N, C-alpha and C positions, 0 to 999 in steps of 0.2 A: 610317698605320693607327691608328685611334682605339682607345683601350682600352675594354673593356667595363666599365661601371660596376656595381659590386656593390651590391645592396640592403642598406641598413643594417639590422642585426638589432636588435630590441628587447632591452632588458637582461634580460628574462625568459628569453631563450634562453641566458643565461650563468649562470642559477641552478644551484647545485650542492647536492645533498642527501647526507647521510651519517649513519650511526649509529655513535657512538663510545662507548668505555668506557675507563676508566683504572685498573681494578683496585682501586677503593676506596682509592686513595692520596691521601687528602685530598679536598677538594671540587673541583669542576670548575674554579673560578677559580684554583686553585693549579697546574693543569696547562695550562689555556688562558687566557691573559690576555684579558679583555674590556675594551676601551677605549671611549671616547666616552660617549654618553648625552645625553638631551634637555636636561639642565641645562647642558650645554656647547654646545647647538645642533647636536648630532651624532646620527646613527644609532649604535647600538652596533655595534662592529666588532671583528674578531679581531686580537689582538696576538701576542705571542710564545707559541709552543707547545712543550711538552716532547714532541718526536716519539718519544723512546725509551720514553715511558710510554703514549701514546695508542694505542689499538687501533681501527682502522677496520673495522667489520664489513660495512657496505654503503656503496656509493658512493665518494666521493673526499674526502679531507681538505680543509678550506678552506685558503686561503693568507693570509699575513700582510696585513692591511689589508682583507680581504673584509668586506662589510657583512653583519651578522647580521640576518636577516629573521624567522625563526621558530625556536622551540624546541619540539619535540614537537607541532608544528602550532599553537602559540600565537604570535601575532604580537607581537614585542617592539619594533617600530619606534615611536618616540615615548615609550618608557619611559626613565626615568633609569637610570644605570649600576647604582645600588643595587637598583632594582626588577627590572632584567634579571637580575641575579645571583640575586635571590630567586625568580624564575620558574624558573631553571635548577636551583636547589637543591631545588625542589619535586619534581622527578622523580628516579627511580632510574635508574642506568645499566643498559644503554646508553641514551643520549639521541639524538634525531634533530635534526640541525641543518640549516637551510636558509640558505645564504649566496649572495652574488652578488659578482662582481668589480666594483669601482667604475668608473664610466664618466662620461660628460659629463652624463647625465640623473640617474642615481641614483648618488650617492657618499656619503661620510661626512657631507657638509654637509646637515643637515636643513633649514636655512633656505632653502638653494638649491632643494631639491626642493619645499618648500611654496610657493615663489614662482612655480612654473610652472603654467600653465593647461592642463588636460587635458580631453579630451572626456568628458562625463558618461557613466558606465557603463563606461569603459575601465578596464584594470587599474591604471593610475596614479591615476586619480580615486578608485577604491576604496581604494587604499593610502593616499592622502592622508586619507581619512575615517577609516581605521583609526588612523593616526597621531594625528589630532585626538582620537579617542575615548580613546586611551592618554594623551595629554597632559592631557585634561580630568579624569583621575583624580587629578591632582596640581596642576592650575592652573585658573584660571577665565578665559575670554576677556573682553576689555574692549571697550567701545564708547562713542562720544560721544553716542549718541542717548538719548532719555528712555526710562525703563522703560515697557513696555506692560502692559496689564491682565493680572494674574496672574503677572507676572515678579517674581522675588525678587532684589534686589540682593545680590551675593556668592554667588548660587547659579546663576542663569541667566547673568548677566553681571556684571561690575563696571562701573558706569556712571560715567564720568569726564569731565572737561572736555577740550576740544580742546588746551588748553595742556598739561595733564598727559599727554595721549596723545602729543604731540610730544616731550615730555621722555623718555618711555619709549622711543619709536621711535629717537630720536637717541642714546640711551645704549646701545642694543644689547640691551635687555631683552626685545624682542619677537621671537619666532620667525617671525612673519608679520604683515603689516599691509597695509591697503588700504581702499578706500571702497566702500560699497554704499548706494544710494538716498540719497546725499548725506551719509552718516555714516561715521566712521572705525571700523574694527574691527581687533582685533589679538589674537594669541595669545601670552601671556607665557611665558617659560621657566619650567619648574617648579623648585622648590628641590631641591637635591641630597639633602637629608634631609627625610623627610615629617614633618608635624606629628603629635605624639603622639596627638591626638584623632581622627586619620583611621583608617578601617577598614583591614584588611589588603588591600593591593593585589592580591596573588596570588589571594586568594579572589574578588575582583571580576572579574579577568581570566579565571580558569579556570572559575568555577562560577556566575557571575551570568548567568542565562538571558536577561536583558534586555540584556546587553552584547553587541551584535552590530553589525557594520559594514553589514548589509543594510538596516537602518532607521535613517537618520541622526537624531541627536538634534535637537530643535527649535532649539537655539542654534547648531548648526553650519551651518545653511542659509545664513545671511547671510555667514558667514566663508568658506564654500566658493565662494560666488558673487561675492565682492567683486572689484573691479578692482585689479590689482597693477601696480606700476611695471615690473617685469621679469618678463614671463610667457612669453616666447618659449622654446619647447623646443629645446635644441641637438641637433644630429645626433650619433648615436653613431659611434664609429670602429671599424674592424676590430680584432679581438683581436690583441694582441702576445704573444709568448712571454715568460714570466716566469722570472727566474733561480731556480735551486734554493735551498731554504731551508737555512741553516747554523745549527744550534742553534735552530731555530724562527724564524729571522729571515732576510730577503732578504740575499743575498751582497753586493749593491750597494744602498746606501741610496737612490740617486737613480733607481731603476728606475721609480717611479710617475710618470705624467704629471701635469702641472698640470691641475687641474679647476677650474671656476668656483667661486668662494667668495663668499658674501654675508655672511659673518661680519664684524662690525665689531670695531674694536680693543679694545673693552671688552666683548666677548661673554662673558667668563667671569664677569661681575658677576652677583650674585644679587639677589633682592628686598630683602635687608637693606641693600644699598648704595643703594637708591633714595632713601631719606630724606636722603642726603647730597648729592644732585644739586641743582643750581640750579633754582629754580622761581619762578613768578610769584606773589608774595605777595598779589596782589589776588584770587586764586582761593581758593575755600573748600578747606580741607584734606580729604584723602581719609579715609574711616573707617579705624579701626584694623583691621589684618589684612585689608585690602581684597583682597590677592592670593590669599586662600584662603577657600573657603566654609566656614561653620560653622553647625551646628545643635546641638541638645542631644545628638543621637546621633553627631555628627561627620561626617555624610554631606554 
């Protein structure tokens, strides 16, 4: 007798929402550890929690390792760890958290998720655009094509040679890379610490009316449409029971299943290490501060 095949559920069915407070006992980061961040090539995710302090008013508390998607309705996917904590500090308790159990499609690996090709208009396609919008608050995409009329180098894109692009790709400094219309495109990892001339990120994310995932920015079009080497979407698996938390940590450290990872061995490098990488001396040098856009106002 054949077994009935169960339809695989989308990761959105695993999303958990809750409203938590901690009695003003320090900031949220001292009660719930927030790990990951775009500078590490990761989604922000939940670390150790002080369960004796946290009060869950609505919903269910997240689990260790769950991916943090939103704080009070504000998407934090694609933000650095520092900026994620800044968004959290902006709100008074109780705060609402939206988290999801990591799976084969969406897990802590940001590079893996951005490498997948989703149908336009789908939930995953929209989340990828939100991630890029958050990334572009701290970093500038790069391309090997020539600037088009009206484009400003260091603002719309960083225009680099094929040789320099390959160095960035091989060094693990790109969160995503691919080709579109015969040219290379990539999204570099943002720096862990913002430049002092940049405006406050929280204000941009929360109060900028132009900051919306519904209307893609001009420069994201080619990046979102580019061909990637590994774009097949893996199938999700059925949920497994997770062990109880002991002092805010899983009782067994090996409970998590291995998930696909596209992080390279040097994935923790930041842009300050780029200058020490080998390069083709026959190529013209990149302009100073090429990885960050600058204007008189810092925008």
